[in-house]
N, C-alpha and C positions, 0 to 999 in steps of 0.2 A: 504494500500500500504506500502511496506517495505521501510524504510529509507536507505540511502547509507551505514551506518555502518552495519545494519542488512544484507544487500546484500553481503557486503564484508566478514562479519562473516560467512555466509552460504557458500561462495566460499572457504574461508579459511578452514572451517570444511571439505568440500569435498576434498580439496587438502591434508589435514592432514590424512584423513581417507583412502586415496588411495596410500599414499606414501609407498615405500619399504624401506625407510631409517630407521635405528635403532637409538634410542636415549638413553642416560643415564637415570637412574631412576628419577633424580631430574627434568629433562626436561619433562619427561612423566607425573610426578606429576603436573607440572605447566600446561601442556595441559589439564589434567584432571580437575584441580581446576578451571581454567578460564572457561572451557566449562560448567562445572556444575553450576557455579555462573551465567554465561550468560544465561543459559537455564532454571533455576529453576523457577517454577511458583508459588509455595506455600511456600515461605520463605526459610530458610536455609536447605540445603540438607545434610543428614548424611547417609553414606553408611551402608548397613547391615554388622554387624560384629559378629564374634564369639569370645568368651573369649580367650585372648592371641593371637589374630590374628595380627601379626606385620604389614602385608600389609594394613589392615584396619586402623591401627593406623597412618601409614604414610599418607593415604588418608585423614583421619580426620584432621590431622595436616595441610595438604596443603589447605583444605577447610577453616579451621579457619583463615589461613593467608590471605585469600581473602574475608572474610565475610563482610568487610566494603566497598567493591567495589560496585558501582552501576552495574546493568546489562550491561549498555552501556560501562562503563569503563572496565568491564570484557571482553566484546566483543572486544574492542580496544586492550587490552593486548593480547588476544588470536590471533588476526590478526597479531600483531607485532611479537609474538613468531613464528608463521607460517612463516612469511617473513624472520625472522632471521635464522631459522633452516631448512626450506624446500625450500623457494624461493618466488619470487614475486607472488602476487595473480593476476591472469588474469582478465582483465576487462570484 
């Protein structure tokens, strides 16, 4: 059975995935990093990259910044980010 944080995280992800709002790159990277940290099953996630790929470098930097968070902390930060930028998560 899912705990309350996991249920809220799932709802937050659904809300974020369906929004039509646009966000600056730093906010998008935060969504990305918290989500990847909260859902990674086998340790630290690294995106595939090509040599000189600036986009991948930014993603890796965002992931490194959250690497010490527990999965639950990452879920809670993702939830807070959704509520701050998209709106309250419905019950």
